[in-house]
C-alpha positions in Angstrom: -183.2 -129.9 42.0 -186.1 -130.7 44.3 -187.1 -127.9 46.6 -190.1 -129.7 48.1 -189.9 -131.1 51.6 -190.2 -134.9 52.0 -193.0 -136.4 54.2 -190.3 -137.2 56.8 -189.2 -133.6 56.8 -192.7 -132.3 57.2 -193.3 -134.7 60.1 -190.1 -133.4 61.7 -191.3 -129.8 61.2 -194.6 -130.6 62.9 -192.8 -132.2 65.8 -190.5 -129.2 66.3 -193.6 -126.8 66.0 -195.4 -128.7 68.7 -192.4 -128.7 71.0 -191.6 -125.0 70.6 -195.3 -124.1 71.2 -195.2 -126.1 74.4 -191.9 -124.9 75.7 -191.4 -121.3 74.6 -192.3 -119.0 77.5 -195.2 -116.7 76.5 -193.7 -113.6 78.1 -190.6 -114.0 76.0 -192.6 -114.6 72.8 -194.7 -111.6 73.6 -191.6 -109.4 73.9 -190.2 -110.7 70.6 -193.5 -110.1 68.7 -193.7 -106.5 70.0 -190.0 -105.9 69.4 -189.4 -105.1 73.0 -185.9 -105.3 74.5 -184.9 -108.6 75.8 -182.9 -108.9 79.0 -179.9 -111.1 79.4 -182.1 -113.5 81.5 -184.7 -113.6 78.7 -182.1 -114.7 76.2 -180.4 -117.1 78.5 -183.7 -118.6 79.8 -184.6 -119.7 76.3 -181.1 -120.8 75.6 -181.1 -123.1 78.7 -184.5 -124.5 77.7 -183.1 -125.5 74.3 -179.9 -126.7 76.0 -181.8 -129.0 78.2 -183.5 -130.5 75.2 -180.2 -130.8 73.4 -181.2 -128.3 70.7 -179.1 -125.2 71.5 -176.3 -126.7 69.4 -178.9 -127.7 66.8 -176.3 -127.5 64.1 -173.8 -129.7 65.8 -172.9 -133.3 64.8 -173.7 -136.1 67.2 -170.1 -136.7 68.1 -170.1 -133.4 69.9 -173.5 -133.8 71.6 -175.7 -132.3 68.9 -178.8 -133.8 67.3 -177.0 -134.5 64.0 -179.7 -132.9 62.0 -179.5 -132.5 58.2 -179.2 -129.0 56.7 -183.0 -129.1 55.9 -183.9 -130.1 59.4 -181.8 -127.2 60.8 -183.6 -124.8 58.4 -187.0 -126.1 59.5 -186.0 -125.7 63.2 -185.0 -122.1 62.6 -188.2 -121.5 60.7 -190.5 -122.8 63.5 -188.6 -120.9 66.2 -188.9 -117.7 64.3 -192.5 -118.0 63.4 -193.4 -118.9 67.0 -191.8 -115.7 68.3 -188.7 -117.3 69.9 -185.8 -114.8 70.5 -182.9 -115.0 68.1 -180.2 -117.2 69.6 -177.0 -115.4 70.6 -174.8 -117.0 67.9 -171.4 -116.3 69.4 -171.2 -119.5 71.3 -173.2 -122.3 69.6 -173.1 -121.0 66.0 -169.7 -119.3 65.7 -167.0 -120.3 68.2 -168.2 -123.9 68.7 -167.7 -125.0 65.1 -164.1 -123.5 65.3 -163.4 -125.4 68.5 -164.8 -128.6 66.9 -162.8 -128.2 63.7 -159.5 -126.8 65.1 -159.5 -127.2 68.9 -157.8 -130.1 70.6 -159.7 -132.7 72.7 -159.0 -131.0 76.0 -160.5 -127.7 74.6 -163.5 -129.4 73.2 -164.2 -131.1 76.6 -163.6 -127.9 78.5 -165.7 -125.4 76.4 -168.4 -127.2 74.4 -170.6 -128.4 77.4 -171.0 -124.9 78.7 -172.0 -123.7 75.2 -174.4 -126.5 74.6 -176.2 -126.0 77.9 -176.6 -122.2 77.5 -174.8 -121.5 80.8 -171.8 -119.6 79.4 -172.2 -116.3 77.5 -169.6 -115.8 74.7 -168.6 -112.6 73.0 -166.8 -111.9 69.8 -163.5 -110.0 69.7 -162.9 -109.2 66.0 -163.4 -105.5 65.1 -161.1 -102.8 66.4 -161.0 -99.0 65.9 -159.7 -98.7 62.3 -160.0 -102.5 61.7 -163.5 -103.6 60.7 -164.0 -104.6 57.2 -160.2 -104.7 56.8 -159.9 -107.1 59.7 -156.3 -108.1 58.7 -155.1 -104.7 59.9 -156.0 -105.5 63.6 -153.4 -104.4 66.2 -154.4 -106.1 69.4 -151.2 -107.8 70.4 -150.6 -111.1 72.2 -147.0 -111.7 73.2 -146.0 -115.2 74.2 -144.1 -115.4 77.5 -143.6 -119.0 78.7 -146.9 -120.8 79.2 -149.0 -117.7 78.7 -149.8 -114.8 76.4 -149.8 -111.1 77.5 -152.6 -109.4 75.6 -152.8 -105.6 75.0 -155.2 -103.7 72.8 -158.8 -102.9 72.2 -161.8 -104.4 70.5 -165.0 -102.4 69.6 -168.6 -103.0 68.5 -168.5 -106.1 70.8 -172.2 -107.1 70.8 -173.6 -107.5 74.3 -170.0 -107.7 75.6 -171.2 -106.3 79.0 -172.7 -109.8 79.5 -169.8 -111.8 78.2 -168.1 -114.4 80.3 -165.7 -115.6 77.6 -164.5 -114.0 74.4 -162.9 -115.5 71.3 -160.4 -113.1 69.9 -158.3 -112.5 66.9 -154.9 -111.2 68.1 -151.6 -110.3 66.4 -148.8 -112.7 67.3 -146.4 -111.8 64.5 -145.7 -108.8 62.2 -143.7 -110.7 59.7 -145.0 -111.4 56.2 -148.6 -110.7 55.1 -150.9 -109.2 57.7 -153.1 -112.3 57.6 -150.2 -114.6 58.4 -149.5 -113.1 61.9 -153.0 -113.5 63.4 -153.9 -116.1 66.1 -157.2 -117.2 67.6 -157.3 -116.9 71.4 -160.0 -117.6 74.0 -160.0 -115.1 76.9 -161.8 -115.3 80.2 -163.5 -111.9 80.5 -163.1 -112.0 84.3 -159.3 -111.9 83.9 -157.5 -108.9 85.5 -156.9 -106.2 82.9 -160.1 -106.8 80.9 -162.5 -103.8 81.0 -165.7 -103.2 79.2 -167.2 -99.8 78.2 -170.8 -99.8 76.8 -171.5 -97.6 73.8 -175.0 -96.1 73.7 -176.6 -96.3 70.3 -179.3 -94.2 68.6 -182.0 -96.4 69.9 -180.9 -95.7 73.5 -179.6 -99.2 74.1 -176.0 -100.3 74.9 -176.0 -103.2 72.5 -172.3 -102.8 71.7 -169.2 -102.2 73.7 -165.5 -101.3 73.7 -163.4 -104.0 75.4 -159.9 -103.1 76.6 -157.0 -105.4 77.3 -154.3 -104.1 79.6 -151.5 -106.7 80.2 -154.1 -109.5 80.3 -152.6 -112.9 81.1 -154.1 -115.7 79.0 -152.9 -119.3 79.4 -151.2 -120.6 76.2 -153.6 -123.6 76.4 -156.4 -121.2 75.3 -154.8 -120.9 71.8 -157.0 -122.6 69.2 -155.0 -124.5 66.6 -151.6 -123.2 65.6 -150.1 -119.8 66.3 -150.4 -117.4 63.3 -153.0 -119.6 61.7 -156.0 -117.7 63.1 -157.0 -116.1 59.8 -157.9 -119.5 58.5 -160.1 -120.2 61.6 -161.6 -116.7 61.3 -162.8 -117.3 57.8 -164.4 -120.6 58.9 -166.3 -118.7 61.6 -167.3 -115.8 59.4 -169.0 -118.1 56.9 -171.3 -119.1 59.8 -171.9 -115.5 60.8 -172.8 -114.2 57.4 -175.2 -117.0 56.7 -176.8 -116.4 60.1 -177.2 -112.7 59.4 -179.4 -113.5 56.3 -182.1 -114.8 58.8 -184.8 -115.4 56.1 -187.1 -116.9 58.7 -187.2 -113.8 60.8 -187.8 -111.8 57.7 -190.9 -113.9 56.9 -192.2 -113.3 60.4 -191.6 -109.6 60.2 -193.3 -109.4 56.8 -196.5 -110.6 58.4 -196.1 -108.0 61.1 -195.6 -105.3 58.5 -198.9 -106.3 56.9 -200.7 -106.2 60.3 -199.3 -102.7 61.0 -200.5 -101.5 57.5 -203.9 -102.9 58.1 -204.2 -101.5 61.6 -203.2 -98.1 60.4 -205.7 -98.2 57.5 -203.0 -97.9 54.7 -203.0 -101.5 53.5 -205.1 -100.5 50.5 -202.7 -97.8 49.4 -201.5 -98.9 46.0 -198.0 -97.5 46.4 -197.5 -99.1 49.8 -198.9 -102.4 48.6 -196.5 -102.4 45.7 -193.5 -102.0 48.1 -194.8 -104.7 50.4 -195.2 -107.0 47.4 -191.7 -106.3 46.1 -190.4 -107.1 49.6 -192.3 -110.3 49.7 -190.9 -111.3 46.3 -187.4 -110.7 47.5 -188.0 -112.7 50.7 -189.3 -115.6 48.7 -186.3 -115.4 46.4 -183.9 -115.4 49.4 -185.7 -118.4 50.8 -185.4 -120.2 47.4 -181.7 -119.4 47.4 -181.4 -120.9 50.9 -183.4 -124.0 49.8 -181.1 -124.4 46.7 -178.1 -124.5 49.0 -179.9 -127.1 51.3 -180.9 -129.2 48.3 -177.3 -129.3 47.0 -176.1 -130.3 50.5 -178.8 -133.0 50.8 -177.8 -134.5 47.4 -174.1 -134.5 48.3 -173.1 -131.7 45.9 -170.9 -128.8 46.8 -173.0 -125.6 46.8 -171.5 -122.4 45.6 -169.9 -120.5 48.4 -172.6 -117.8 48.7 -172.4 -116.8 52.3 -171.5 -113.2 51.3 -174.5 -113.1 48.9 -176.9 -114.3 51.6 -175.5 -111.7 53.9 -176.0 -108.9 51.4 -179.6 -109.8 50.5 -180.7 -110.7 54.0 -179.3 -107.5 55.6 -180.9 -105.3 52.9 -184.3 -107.0 53.4 -184.1 -106.4 57.1 -183.6 -102.7 56.6 -186.4 -102.5 54.1 -189.1 -104.0 56.3 -188.2 -101.7 59.2 -188.4 -98.7 56.8 -191.8 -99.9 55.5 -193.1 -100.3 59.0 -192.2 -96.8 59.8 -193.8 -95.6 56.6 -197.0 -97.5 57.3 -197.4 -96.0 60.8 -196.3 -92.5 59.8 -196.1 -90.0 62.7 -197.4 -92.7 65.1 -194.1 -94.5 65.0 -193.7 -93.6 68.6 -190.2 -92.8 70.1 -188.6 -95.3 72.4 -189.2 -94.3 76.0 -187.5 -97.0 78.1 -189.0 -96.0 81.4 -192.6 -95.9 80.0 -192.2 -99.2 78.2 -190.8 -100.9 81.3 -193.7 -99.6 83.4 -196.2 -101.3 81.1 -197.1 -98.5 78.7 -197.5 -100.5 75.6 -200.1 -100.0 73.0 -203.7 -101.2 73.2 -203.9 -102.0 76.9 -202.4 -98.6 77.9 -204.7 -96.7 75.6 -207.7 -98.7 76.8 -207.0 -97.9 80.4 -206.8 -94.3 79.6 -210.1 -94.4 77.6 -208.3 -93.7 74.4 -209.2 -96.8 72.4 -209.9 -94.8 69.3 -206.7 -92.8 69.5 -204.8 -93.0 66.1 -201.7 -95.0 66.3 -202.9 -97.0 69.3 -201.9 -100.2 67.7 -199.6 -102.2 70.0 -197.1 -102.8 67.2 -196.1 -99.1 66.7 -194.4 -98.5 70.0 -191.0 -99.9 69.1 -190.8 -99.1 65.4 -188.4 -96.1 65.6 -185.7 -97.8 67.7 -185.8 -100.9 65.6 -185.4 -98.8 62.5 -182.4 -97.0 64.0 -180.9 -100.3 65.2 -181.1 -102.0 61.8 -179.1 -99.3 60.0 -176.1 -101.5 61.1 -177.1 -104.7 59.3 -175.3 -103.8 56.0 -172.1 -103.0 57.9 -171.5 -105.7 60.5 -170.3 -109.1 59.6 -168.3 -107.5 56.8 -169.8 -104.5 55.0 -171.9 -105.2 51.9 -169.5 -103.3 49.7 -166.7 -105.6 50.6 -169.0 -108.7 50.3 -169.9 -107.6 46.7 -166.3 -107.6 45.8 -165.8 -111.1 47.3 -168.9 -112.4 45.5 -167.6 -110.9 42.2 -164.2 -112.5 42.7 -165.8 -115.9 43.5 -168.2 -115.9 40.6 -166.2 -114.0 37.9 -162.7 -114.9 39.0 
């Protein structure tokens, strides 16, 4: 197993690095580095820049308009974007539903939906979890009843990430109650502008409405929006979830945030504290181990071997690492992990510049990095739950490895 990059791969990395540096808007990169909230336009502006280059669907094969990159090239692209401060791509369109449409959709569906995803013009949302149906997704109750050439959908989805921005939603719906619960689920694409669709934002601990309830009240959906066969949606959902859980690991963002953690510790004068340094070192070892695990998978793919299905394991380790670096940032800054005050932040009150204007350059905790630590910490409590809770993922990994 060779984990070293080839000269051609290193050349590709340098080309991607140069392009990202020349095309990533500085204001967006600044927000990412300071962990400030991104607007819908911020996220979509970067998506459209990538779409124009043909890189928003960077994991797509050439036959569907993608660059046809190898697994290693995709990893290097993600790495360079993360280290440059690019916002995390909204995965629901290009990373999650697009592969399902490619694998199981018909030609008409591919021609209809893939171009809008590839360009970044259409915002997709995910309709999986329901009240009482999260990790046990097979117990979902949102119902789609076939009537002629359309389905009538009734029910509720919850924890729908940024659903208030959604234009289209891919949904798991129940079309049959016969047999095993998994056997009666279908995969349906729903226009969120349809009559009967309503969205109710849910305010979280960090003050943001990142997730939503979505309600369906006799929503009419053309039968042509059914992906694949009726009652086969569970198979398509598993295909999608493997992409989601690998994406959640996000080792490249962890590497970027590790460097930020070190900067915060140095700015706060606690970097030489032996106990904190030990915790930072342990985190760094785990990040390197996670990266090695990712590279092992890439090496196996590059050599044509089938890698062990470890999407669940990547999700477990990646999500736990994300929680740990947010905890250590809070610990390093101590009482100066300032609360999230949206109005003040939007008005430009942000770290060094604000303190300098007020003549408070020496004020403890004046480091620009501290102003968003608390909301990020609160927000990341979710990572071990979404995409399938880590407890459930451990059971899946145990069954896969031990039988």
